[in-house]
Structure formats: C-alpha cells, structure tokens
Phi, psi and omega in degrees: 000134175299138187251350183266127173255114179275130183249179177291159176068022179079004179285158172221158173230119182280113182257025174289342171234167183295138177238142181250126180253116182276132184273126175242104182265109175265054186226154175272354190222028173299147184295333186258310187233031184306128177089335184291330180237032190277001171239166190300312182298319181291320180293318178297315179301319179294317178300319177297322178295315180298320177297319178295334178277356175108016176300139177273345180199153172246148181235113186254124180231149182237006175223128178294136176245022175295154178306130179088356183292139176275145179289157173254173178281163177304315183295319179299315183295316179297317180298324181285318193270313191298315179298326179292312178302313184298316183289320177294322178295325179290317184280335184232066187297339184262357184258124179297141178234129175255153172251130180267095183204153171248004183263135180298317184296316179292319178300313182298317182292320179292320178296322177293332181275352177131354175291153180233008178208154178239122176258105190249108182290349185264350185059037179075014185272336188268332180220098184302336181290344180296328179301318179293322178299311184289328178292321181282317187274340177058049175278176162292152183221130175263111178272106185250145176269131173218149177249088181096166178286156183306326184289343183231358193293339181261015177273087176056054176293140183226145177221146168278322181208091189300318180292314180299322180292324178289322175300317178295321177298315180295320179298316179293318181294317177298317179299317181297314181296315181296316179298328180284343176116005175268118181299148182302327182285002172267357189247135166239162191241128182239116181289354171074058177303125176085357181261090183073043183214137174277166180309319181292331174292314179301317180294320178296319178298312185292327177290339186240027183304324182301335180293334182282351178279358182299335181279351180079014180246148179301145178265127181253133188227131177247084181265343199303116173061023184292161187293337181293339172295327176291320181291320186278320188244355182071027186267131174287168187307316186282002185233035184247012182296312180296318178300319178299315181296317179295314181296324178295317179296317177296322180291326176300323177292343179256006172119351177290137182238339179241123188240109183270112191221161174276318185256096184295315186299308182300317182289321178298320179297313182297315179296319180296319179294316179299319179294321179294319181290331179282345179078000000 
C-alpha cells in the first residue's frame, strides 16, 4: 500500500506508521465537546494543546455532523473556521491542518488561510462546486462514505452488503476525483463510522478494514467517542475514551493508518503499544 499522503502546498504525511489527527471543533453543538471550543481563542488554544500532545495533524470543523444536527450557513461556517485555521497555521507552521467541510466556499477560504487538506463528510455529494476547488487547489482530500445528510442519516439506514457498497463508493469517488485532476496520492479513504450506519454496520466495517486497503490508499478512521460504543458497551458520551483507544489500536492492526480523535494522548499510547507488540 502506498504510504505517502500528498497535501496542499507541497506537504506530505508519511502514513507508513500510524498518525493521529486531533479534532478541533469550533462549534457550539458538537456531540462530544460542543461549546467548549466554540470561540476562536478557545479553539486555537485547544489546537495548540493537541499539537503539544503529539498530534500529527489537526482537523478544524465549524459545523456539527452528529446525527440530527442542523446545517449552518456558509457565512457562519467560514466565520467559525477560517480565523482558527489561520491562527493555528501561523502558530504551528510545520503541522498540517485539515478543514472539515463539505462546502466549496469554506474549503477555498480555509485553504487560502493555511489549511492543506479537506475532510469532506459528503464525498462531494452536498456541494458539487467542491470538486472544482480540490481539483484546482490540489489539497489532501479525505473521501468519506456517508448515507444521507447528518440531519437524516440515522433514520433506518439499510445495506445489503455494507462493506461491498462502500468499496464500490470508493472506486467511483476515486475515479471522479482523478478525472477532475486531483492525483490519487492526494486522497485517503474513510468508511464513515456512524454516518448513516447502525451499530452492526459499524462493527462489520471495523472487522473488515483490511478490505479497504485494496485501493492502495491510506485508510482514515473517525472512531472517537462514537455512539456505537454506547450500543455495544453501554457507555455514555463522556466515558468512551478507553474504548476509543482500544478500538483505534485494534483498527491499526487491520490497516487503518490515520486516526481522527478527541483524546490524542490516550490513542497515541494505545497505538504505540500495539505497534510495539506487533514488532
């Protein structure tokens, strides 16, 4: 599997070993830390802390994508995200920063402010203009699978073969991006845990993560504090750190290389131990 993820501005991220992506939520209603980092100064401070804890990349988002979340306007998202990206890029010039958005306008503004990757939960489905932005700007791009928009995605999602359907989705998405002019080595693949999926779908995906490496691109995974930990273990939102760390370590053994998390320290420790035990 190719291990280099090419980002914007000539940057690269070597994914031959596990990488931890720290989540910076500049939102008032995130399912996990809503409101705690909802202003620019707080979000920047949180990003700096995650960097100090060893994050390999930061992911800045300004709209909650928790199940049932209502969308914000383009202007609101830009106002929340771009100042945070700009300040983190200034303070952390050597650390890659991704913007978590499906909107072309926010992506373009964040890339201009210093972001070098776009994490798009929609797989280019919600704003067709985003394809042109990524083709022109050539950032890193996270191609994620989701079944429906966040406000409706958990209303009885159904699959005949969840892994097979996501594989077909990735093949189509990669083809579309490459034809538009974004090189394949700029793309990583996220199966979208919890995005239009029931607990049994999430578990089936995690058991079969190695199948997603067939495309030769690094697998990006967003497990952190997800609701399926509640379904499987009965854990409330604030008590899923250990489960996230264990699941991340197990997922690394099945091929995931980029781990998008809230708690950088716990996950880095778990990944480090798993790597040491694997030799």
